[in-house]
C-alpha positions as CSV (number, residue, x, y, z in Angstrom):
1,X,154.7,-4.2,-93.7
2,X,152.3,-5.9,-91.3
3,X,148.6,-5.1,-91.6
4,X,146.2,-4.7,-88.7
5,X,142.5,-5.1,-89.3
6,X,139.4,-4.0,-87.5
7,X,135.8,-4.9,-88.1
8,X,132.5,-4.3,-86.5
9,X,128.8,-3.6,-86.7
10,X,127.5,-0.1,-86.0
11,X,123.9,1.1,-85.4
12,X,122.9,4.3,-87.2
13,X,123.8,7.6,-85.6
14,X,126.6,6.1,-83.5
15,X,130.4,6.5,-83.1
16,X,133.1,4.0,-82.2
17,X,136.7,4.4,-81.0
18,X,139.5,2.3,-82.5
19,X,142.2,2.2,-79.8
20,X,145.7,2.6,-81.4
21,X,147.5,4.8,-78.9
22,X,150.5,3.2,-77.2
23,X,152.6,4.4,-74.2
24,X,155.6,5.4,-76.3
25,X,153.9,6.3,-79.5
26,X,156.5,4.4,-81.6
27,X,153.9,2.5,-83.5
28,X,152.3,4.4,-86.4
29,X,149.5,3.4,-88.7
30,X,148.4,4.3,-92.2
31,X,144.8,3.8,-93.4
32,X,144.9,1.6,-96.5
33,X,141.3,0.2,-96.7
34,X,137.9,1.4,-95.4
35,X,134.9,-0.6,-96.6
36,X,131.3,-1.1,-95.5
37,X,128.4,-3.5,-96.0
38,X,124.9,-3.3,-94.6
39,X,123.9,-6.0,-92.0
40,X,121.1,-7.1,-94.4
41,X,122.5,-6.5,-97.8
42,X,120.1,-6.4,-100.8
43,X,117.1,-7.0,-98.6
44,X,116.4,-3.6,-97.1
45,X,116.5,0.0,-98.5
46,X,119.3,1.9,-96.9
47,X,121.9,4.6,-97.5
48,X,124.9,4.3,-95.2
49,X,127.6,6.9,-94.6
50,X,130.6,6.0,-92.5
51,X,133.4,8.3,-91.8
52,X,136.8,7.8,-90.0
53,X,138.4,10.6,-88.1
54,X,141.6,11.4,-86.2
55,X,139.7,12.8,-83.3
56,X,136.3,12.3,-81.5
57,X,133.6,14.2,-83.3
58,X,130.2,15.3,-81.9
59,X,128.2,15.3,-85.1
60,X,126.9,12.0,-86.3
61,X,125.3,13.0,-89.6
62,X,125.7,11.8,-93.2
63,X,127.4,14.9,-94.5
64,X,130.9,14.5,-95.8
65,X,133.2,17.6,-95.8
66,X,136.6,17.0,-97.5
67,X,137.9,20.3,-96.1
68,X,137.9,18.8,-92.6
69,X,141.5,18.0,-91.8
70,X,140.5,15.5,-89.1
71,X,138.6,13.4,-91.7
72,X,140.8,10.5,-93.0
73,X,138.2,8.7,-95.1
74,X,134.6,8.2,-96.0
75,X,132.5,5.3,-97.2
76,X,129.1,5.3,-98.7
77,X,126.8,2.3,-99.3
78,X,123.4,2.3,-101.0
79,X,121.1,-0.6,-101.4
80,X,117.5,-0.6,-102.8
81,X,115.6,-3.8,-102.2
82,X,113.3,-3.3,-105.3
83,X,116.2,-2.8,-107.8
84,X,117.8,-5.8,-109.4
85,X,121.3,-4.3,-109.3
86,X,122.3,-2.3,-106.2
87,X,125.2,0.1,-105.7
88,X,127.9,-1.3,-103.6
89,X,130.5,0.4,-101.4
90,X,132.3,3.5,-102.5
91,X,135.1,4.4,-100.3
92,X,137.5,7.3,-100.4
93,X,140.6,7.6,-98.3
94,X,141.8,11.3,-98.2
95,X,144.9,11.1,-96.2
96,X,147.8,8.6,-96.4
97,X,149.4,10.2,-93.4
98,X,150.9,8.2,-90.5
99,X,149.0,8.5,-87.2
100,X,149.8,7.1,-83.8
101,X,146.6,8.1,-81.9
102,X,143.1,6.6,-81.7
103,X,140.7,6.7,-84.6
104,X,137.0,7.4,-84.5
105,X,134.3,6.0,-86.9
106,X,130.9,7.4,-87.3
107,X,127.9,5.9,-89.0
108,X,124.6,7.3,-90.2
109,X,121.8,5.7,-92.3
110,X,120.6,8.7,-94.2
111,X,117.9,6.7,-95.9
112,X,114.4,6.1,-94.6
113,X,115.5,3.6,-91.9
114,X,118.0,3.4,-89.1
115,X,119.7,0.3,-90.2
116,X,123.0,-1.1,-88.9
117,X,126.1,-1.4,-91.1
118,X,129.3,-3.4,-90.9
119,X,132.7,-1.8,-91.5
120,X,136.1,-3.2,-92.3
121,X,139.4,-1.3,-91.8
122,X,143.0,-2.2,-92.8
123,X,145.9,-0.2,-91.3
124,X,149.5,-0.6,-92.3
125,X,151.7,-0.9,-89.2
126,X,154.8,1.3,-89.3
127,X,157.6,1.3,-86.7
128,X,158.5,4.9,-85.8
129,X,161.8,6.3,-84.4
130,X,161.6,8.5,-81.3
131,X,161.8,11.6,-83.4
132,X,159.1,10.4,-85.9
133,X,156.8,9.4,-83.0
134,X,157.2,12.9,-81.4
135,X,156.7,14.7,-84.7
136,X,153.5,12.6,-85.5
137,X,152.0,13.2,-82.1
138,X,152.8,17.0,-82.1
139,X,151.5,17.4,-85.6
140,X,148.2,15.7,-84.6
141,X,147.8,17.9,-81.5
142,X,148.6,21.1,-83.5
143,X,146.1,20.3,-86.3
144,X,143.2,19.6,-84.0
145,X,140.1,21.8,-84.5
146,X,141.6,23.6,-87.5
147,X,140.7,23.4,-91.1
148,X,143.1,22.8,-93.9
């Protein structure tokens, strides 16, 4: 299966949109990798929390709630400049579901600074039949703003 990648640099307390939606909805995607790295790794203290959602969210905090059915994955990165060995990226992908709508990433540096952080995403590209595309779109619409 083909892989589509996205990468970027986000300031703290920001949100980005990954445009995936197509006119016919017959291209689906499955999140397979979500990683992060600070802009200045191992030089500045920071604690980054990045989250990836199926819909636009208004809260841009560092709290992770696994019961949120719109949350597809989370990634936490912690670096301390005065420690010889720093913790790297810890990513969790909750859902392996197929989506055909846009994704939204949020970032917050919950440490003492408001430091930027890089992200890297890999999505598996899946060709959908007309029925699968309709089902995926309707399921996404039905599940909006509800908890699992």
